[in-house]
C-alpha positions in Angstrom: 7.5 0.0 -11.2 5.1 -0.8 -8.4 3.7 2.1 -6.3 2.6 1.7 -2.7 0.8 4.6 -1.0 -1.5 5.4 1.9 -4.7 7.6 1.6 -5.8 9.2 4.9 -9.5 9.4 5.5 -11.0 11.4 8.3 -14.4 10.3 9.7 -16.9 12.8 11.1 -16.8 10.9 14.4 -14.5 8.0 15.5 -15.3 4.6 14.0 -14.3 1.1 15.2 -11.4 -0.6 13.5 -13.5 -3.7 13.3 -15.5 -2.0 10.5 -12.4 -1.8 8.2 -13.1 -5.0 6.4 -11.7 -6.0 3.0 -15.1 -5.4 1.2 -15.1 -1.8 2.6 -11.5 -1.2 1.4 -12.7 -2.3 -2.1 -15.8 0.0 -1.9 -13.9 3.0 -0.7 -11.1 2.5 -3.3 -13.6 2.5 -6.2 -15.4 5.5 -4.7 -12.2 7.5 -4.9 -11.8 6.8 -8.7 -13.1 8.8 -11.6 -15.7 7.0 -13.7 -13.4 6.0 -16.5 -10.7 4.5 -14.3 -13.3 2.7 -12.2 -14.9 1.1 -15.3 -11.4 0.0 -16.5 -10.5 -1.6 -13.2 -13.9 -3.3 -12.8 -13.4 -5.3 -16.0 -13.0 -9.0 -15.4 -9.4 -10.0 -15.0 -7.6 -13.1 -13.8 -4.9 -10.9 -12.2 -5.9 -7.6 -10.6 -3.2 -4.9 -10.9 -3.7 -3.5 -7.4 -3.9 -4.6 -3.8 -5.9 -3.0 -0.9 -5.9 -3.2 2.8 -6.5 -1.4 6.1 -3.5 -2.0 8.4 -5.7 -0.7 11.3 -8.1 -3.7 10.9 -5.5 -6.0 12.3 -4.7 -6.1 16.0 -6.7 -4.9 19.0 -10.0 -3.2 18.2 -10.0 0.5 18.8 -11.9 3.7 17.9 -10.2 5.6 15.1 -10.3 9.3 14.2 -8.2 8.7 11.2 -8.3 5.8 8.7 -5.4 4.8 6.4 -6.3 3.0 3.2 -3.2 1.3 1.8 -3.0 0.8 -1.9 -0.4 -1.0 -4.0 -0.4 -0.5 -7.8 1.4 -3.3 -9.6 1.0 -1.4 -12.9 2.7 1.9 -12.8 0.4 3.7 -15.3 -2.5 3.4 -12.8 -0.8 5.7 -10.3 -1.1 9.0 -12.2 -4.8 8.2 -13.1 -5.5 7.5 -9.4 -3.7 10.6 -8.2 -5.7 12.7 -10.7 -8.9 11.3 -9.3 -7.8 11.8 -5.7 -7.1 15.5 -6.3 -9.8 16.5 -8.8 -12.9 14.3 -7.8 -15.1 15.6 -5.0 -16.0 12.2 -3.7 -18.9 13.3 -1.5 -20.2 9.8 -1.1 -17.5 8.3 1.1 -19.0 6.5 4.1 -18.4 3.7 6.5 -21.9 2.6 7.6 -23.5 6.0 8.3 -20.3 7.9 9.1 -19.1 10.3 6.4 -15.5 10.4 5.5 -13.3 13.3 4.3 -10.3 12.5 2.2 -6.9 14.2 2.4 -5.9 14.9 -1.2 -2.2 14.3 -0.6 -1.4 10.6 -0.3 1.5 9.4 1.9 4.3 7.7 0.0 7.4 6.4 1.7 10.5 7.2 -0.4 12.3 4.0 0.8 9.5 1.9 -0.7 9.8 3.5 -4.2 11.7 0.7 -5.9 11.6 -0.7 -9.4 10.8 -4.4 -9.9 14.5 -4.8 -10.9 15.6 -3.2 -7.7 13.3 -5.4 -5.7 14.8 -8.5 -7.3 18.4 -7.4 -6.9 18.0 -6.3 -3.3 16.1 -9.3 -2.2 17.8 -11.4 0.5 17.5 -15.2 0.6 15.5 -16.5 3.6 15.3 -20.1 4.9 12.1 -19.5 6.8 8.9 -17.6 6.1 6.2 -17.1 8.7 2.7 -16.3 7.3 -0.1 -15.0 9.4 -3.7 -15.6 8.1 -5.4 -12.8 10.0 -8.6 -13.0 8.0 -10.3 -16.2 6.7 -8.3 -17.5 3.7 -9.0 -20.3 1.3 -7.8 -21.7 -2.0 -9.5 -23.7 -4.7 -8.5 -27.1 -6.0 -11.0 -27.8 -8.8 -14.5 -27.4 -7.2 -13.3 -27.9 -3.7 -12.2 -25.6 -0.9 -8.6 -26.1 0.1 -8.0 -24.4 3.6 -4.4 -25.5 3.9 -1.2 -23.3 3.9 0.2 -25.2 0.9 3.2 -23.4 -0.7 2.0 -24.1 -4.2 -1.3 -22.1 -4.2 0.2 -19.6 -1.8 3.0 -18.6 -4.2 1.1 -19.3 -7.4 -0.7 -15.9 -7.4 2.5 -14.0 -6.5 4.4 -15.6 -9.3 1.7 -14.8 -11.8 1.7 -11.2 -10.7 5.4 -10.9 -11.0 5.4 -12.4 -14.5 2.5 -10.3 -15.6 3.7 -6.9 -14.4 7.4 -6.8 -13.6 9.0 -7.3 -17.0 11.9 -8.8 -15.1 12.7 -12.3 -16.3 13.9 -14.9 -13.8 15.7 -17.8 -15.5 14.7 -20.4 -12.9 11.3 -22.0 -12.9 9.9 -20.6 -9.7 6.9 -23.0 -9.6 9.2 -26.0 -9.8 11.5 -24.6 -7.1 8.5 -24.1 -4.8 7.3 -27.7 -5.3 10.8 -29.1 -4.7 12.3 -26.9 -2.0 9.6 -25.3 0.1 7.6 -27.3 2.7 5.3 -26.6 5.6 7.4 -26.8 8.7 4.6 -26.0 11.1 1.0 -24.9 11.1 -1.0 -23.4 14.0 -4.4 -23.0 12.3 -8.1 -23.5 12.6 -10.8 -23.6 10.0 -13.9 -21.5 9.8 -17.0 -21.7 7.6 -17.7 -18.3 5.9 -20.9 -17.6 4.0 -20.2 -16.0 0.6 -22.8 -15.6 -2.1 -25.1 -18.1 -0.1 -22.3 -20.7 -0.1 -20.5 -22.0 2.9 -16.8 -21.9 2.3 -14.2 -23.5 4.6 -11.4 -21.1 5.2 -8.3 -21.0 7.5 -7.1 -18.7 10.2 -3.8 -18.8 12.2 -0.2 -18.9 11.1 2.2 -21.3 9.5 5.9 -21.6 8.9 7.4 -22.4 5.6 11.0 -23.8 5.5 13.6 -24.5 2.8 16.1 -26.2 5.1 14.4 -29.4 6.2 13.3 -32.4 4.1 9.7 -33.4 4.8 8.2 -36.6 3.5 5.0 -36.9 1.5 3.5 -38.9 4.4 4.2 -36.0 6.8 2.3 -33.6 4.6 -0.6 -36.0 4.0 -1.0 -36.3 7.8 -1.3 -32.6 8.1 -3.8 -32.5 5.2 -6.1 -35.1 6.7 -6.1 -33.4 10.1 -7.1 -30.0 8.7 -9.7 -31.4 6.3 -11.3 -33.2 9.3 -11.7 -29.9 11.2 
């Protein structure tokens, strides 16, 4: 069963929401763990069993006197280990830049979000349209090349792999084949941005796109979109 929770962090003085970047979410998460759990989660893995984000990072910039670190554990056994660390570890080294943070030892968990993978599957509702917002620079890889396009195949590939790896719920249909045949980009309002990472310039996308299962798009239509974005 996946577990989604929020850990409140109280800064000594207000901090800007612009500081709540993904790398700081990663750093604070590992600072909350005991040494054994941190070492286990730091091991190289193709599929990470957790997701992290600061919801306050998105939207208008503001000064915050309370920070909420959201964590989703895709592997249920990680939750008790994390909860033990949160309660028992002192974690005196929690900082954002030079501002010290105090953790609240009781995480916030919404009861309506406590669902098994089987319940998630059974209660899911079919959608004809999905709108995706790329609020931070996002890119995919095709071989050695950056691929800053909202292509359904790489978008859903990671989600499908996580479902297969952690859910234990078998879906008879080949989801990868369904995505290739039935989901297309209906619209894209995006721009590209070069981001320096490990001394490399990576072309990434920002904006939003709409994926649709109700309209048939030709290969030529998609190739036009691809050429436009690659030329940006």
